[in-house]
N, C-alpha and C positions, 0 to 999 in steps of 0.2 A: 623879717623873721626867718630863722633857719627851718628848713624842712627836716623832719626827724625820720630816721630809719630805725626800725625795730629788729633786733637780732638776739639770739640766745647767747648768753655769756655766762662764764663761771664766776660765781660770787663766793668769797671766802667767809665762812661762818665760824664763830668761836669753837675751839676744841678740835680743829683739823677737819672740818666738814666743808664740802664743796656743794653748792646748790646752783644748778643751771636754771636761769630764768630769763625772760624777755628783758631787754635793756634798750633804751633809746639813745641813738647817736645822732648828733646834728650833722648837717652838711658842712663842708669846710668853709670857713670865712676867709676874708682877705689875708693873704700870706700863709694860708694853711693848706695841708694836704690830708686827704682821707686815705688811710692805708688798710690793706687786708693783711694782717700779720700772718706769717707762714711758720715762723719758729721763734721761740722765746726761751732763753736759758734760765734755769732756776738759780736764784742767788740766795745766799745766806740772809740777806736783808728781808727776803720774803717770809722768813720764819715767823716774824712778828704778825704778819697777816694770817698765816696758817694757824697760829695759836689764838690770836685775839679777834680775827675777822677784820673785814674792811668794807666801807661803804662804796668804794670804787672797785674797778677790775684791775688787779695788780699786773705786774710784768714789765720790767725795765731793761731787758736785754733782748731787744726785738729786731728781727729782720722781716721784711714783707714787701708788698707791691703797692704802688700808688694806683688807686682806682678812681679817684676824683680829686681835682685841684681847684682851690678857690681863686678868686681874683688876685692880681698882683703876684702871680707865681709863674715860674718858667719851667718847672719840672713836668715832663711828659707823662701822660697816663701810661701805665705799664712799667714804669721805671722801678727796678729792684733796688733795695737799699736797707740800711740799718738806721736805728734811731738813737741819737745822742741823748743821754738821760736828761740833761739840763736844757731847758728852754731859755737860753741866755738872751739878754736884751740887745747885745751888739753895739751899745752906745756908751756904756759906762767906762771908767778908766781901765778896769781889768779887761773888758772885752776888746777895747781898742789896742791893748797890748797883746792880744791873742790869748789871754788867760781866761778863756770862757768857762772853765771850771770854777772860777772865782768871781763870777758875775755878781755885781753889787745890786742888781735890780732884776733878778731872775723871775721869770713869769711862772715857771712850773717845773716839777720833776716828774716826767712821764712815768706812770706806773707806781709812783710812790704816793701821790695825793690825787692824781688824775688817772683816768682810765688808761690802761697799758696793754701790753702785747699778749696777754692770755685770752683776751677777748677776740671776737670775730672781726672787729673794726677798731681803728684807733685814729684819732685826730692828732696831728703834730704840726708844729711850725715848720715851714719849708727850710728854715735856717738850721734846724736840728736834724735834718734828713740827709744822710750821706749815701749817694748811689754806689752800687757795686756792679761789677761785670757779670756776664752770664756764666763764666767759668768758676764762680764761687757759689756753692750751694747755700741755701738759706740756713741750714744747721751750722755749717762751718762759718758762715758770715757772723753769727752771734759771737764768735771768738774775738772779733774786732773790738768788742766792748769791754766788759770787765776783765776777761782773761788777758788780752793783749794790751788794751788801752790803759787800764788801771795799772797793770804791772809795768808796762813800758814807761809810763810817766814816772813811776817810782824810781826806776833805774836812771832816768834822766835827772831826777832830783839828786840822786846819789852822786852822779858824775859832775854835778855843779861844784862839789867840794872834794871829790876824789876821782879825778879823770883817769887815773892810772890803775884801774881795778884789775887785780890779778887773782882774787879769790872772793867767794861769796858764801854767805850763810843765810838760810831762810828758816824762820821759825813758823811752823805750821804748813802742812801739806794738803790743805783744803784747796778749793778752786783757785783762790787768789795766790796761794803759795805755789801751786802748780803753774799758774800763769807766770809768776816770777821766775820759776825754774826754766820754763820754755823760753821766755823772752831774754833771760840772761844768756842762754846758749845761742840764741839768734843774734843778739845785739853785741854781746861781749866776746863771743867765740866759743867753740866747743872745747878748746884747750883750757878754758878757765874752770877750775874745780868749783862745783856748786854743792855744798852740803845742805841738806834739808831735813828738818826734824819733825817728828810727830809722835804722839802717844799711840797712834793706831798702826799696828803692823801692816794692815792692808794698805793704808795710805803710803807708808814708807816703801813697801814693795812696788806700788804703782809708780811712785816718784822715780824709783830706780829704772823702770822701763822707759822713762823719759830722759834719762841721762843724769839724774841726781844721785848724790852720794848720801844714802839714808843714815839718819841718826836717831836713836831711840830717845825721845824726849822724856820718857819715864825713868831713865837711868842717868843720874847726874854724872857718873863717870864717863858716859859716852860723849859728853861735850868735849872731852880731851882730844877726840879725833878731829875736831873742827879746825884746830890750829888757831891762828890769829887772823881772821878774815879782814879784808880791806873794807868790806861793806856787809852789813847785816840788815835783813828785812824782817820785820815782824808782821805776819799776816794773821796771827792768832788772836790778837787783842788782849792777851794775857800779861799781867804784870810780871809774873815769874819768868815768862819767856823773854820779855824785854830786858829784864835784869840779867838773865843768863847771856843774852846776846852782847850786852855792854861789857860783861865780865871777860868775854873772849875776844872782843874787837881789838884789832891791831892799832898801832899808833896812826894818828891822822885818819882813822876810820870813821865811817858814818853809819849810824843806826837810823833806818827809815821806817817809820811806823805807818803801815798801810791799813792794818785792821783796826776798826773802831773797837771800843770796849773799855778795858780797865786803864789804870794810871801807871806811872812809873816814877820812882823817887830817885833823884840825882844827888850825888855828892859832887858839888861843882868842882872842887879841886881835884878829886881823884878821878871822876868820870869825864870831866870836860877839859879843864885847864892843862893838867900835866900831860895827858896823852893827845891833846888837841883833837878830841872827838867832836863830832857834830851829831845832834839829834834832830831829825827832820820829820815833818809830817808830809803826807802825800795824799791828796784828795782827788779821786777819779782821774780824768785826763783832759787835755785840751782838744777841742774839735779839730784844730789844725794838725794834730798828730795822726789823724785817721788816714790820710793819703800814704804816708810812709809805712804805716802798719799794714795797709792793704797790699802794698808791694811785697812786704815781708811774708804776708799770708799766702799770696799767690805763688811765691817761690818755695813755700814750705807747707803746702796744703795737707799732705798726709801727716806730717809731724804735729802741726798745730791741731789738726782735726782729731788726733788720737787722744786729746784731753777729754773729748766727749766719749763717755762710756755707755750712755743710755739715751735713747730717743723714744719718746712716749707720746701717743696721740692725745690731743686735748680732752677727748672724751674720758681719758683715764688719768686726768691731771692729779687726782688724789694719789694714785700709785706713783707718779713722778716724785711727789713730795715725800712719800714714805721711803722710796729708794734714796733720795738725796739725804734725808734726815737720818737714814740708817748708817751713814758714815762710810759706806764701802762703794763709793762711786767717784768718778772724776766729775765732769760737768754733765748734768742731766738737762736735756732739751725737750721742751714740749712743742709738738708740731701740729699744724692745721693744714688740711688739704692732702693731696696724694703724696705718699712718702717719697716716691721717686723724684718729684720736683723739689722736695725739701732737702 
């Protein structure tokens, strides 16, 4: 029987209320690690928990420290790292091919249905823990997940059908759109023009500071400045944005849908056959993409870190969500422990 540890954790209540109360955490079992989360980036997916409440402690963009290890593990106590969202099985056809984001027998999504990184403790499988070196701070380390991981995977999907990318269009300048912008410049090169649209003037201006070419999504005529991009990414989840992207996409171009949400209607002859367009989906990223992204991060700490605009202590987690949902932030990160170490 597991020994239980009691610690105060933030619980989300309906209507945007946070209640701190005692919560019991088990000791790690075989193949598991007990972490002390140090930073957790706020994600748009968390909006549902903020609005409707949750029975577990959310948070799925976590960095932290191993404080206890179960049997059948090799990770040392004190190891710093980030948590891959999906507790993949490692045995199914997808996992054996490295497609851990497409696991056919996934055990859990940490922070989505099980306790996550907004709490003081978190149990994870050792297989979903990725160590980081001391020169990467906990706040910046969270960029390895949705910002770099999800975005980099989407770019990789696009390159499967369009390896000669010379221009990029991104619909939506929220956190994933900003990640697509940053990763496009790091992976494809800073000489590749990256147009990025949003209805928010603040987000367009912020994207420009990261090297994007802003486009006013509320002005249909502004799409004329985008040209005929080789690749378009939709991070907005909006049907109108996907339609607009398809309408400007160049021949042999690819539309990659990264944001969940609405649908899109295709005219097969006009949208797909004649221009040889591809429409792809991209879900999270593969665990084996983390090492390459870590090297990219270490070589570009200041640039990638500039996506983070607000760092908020967990005691003020409600303020973190108010900032994030206000729409005038990049990535908002909730931290625990002393700020210098984070």
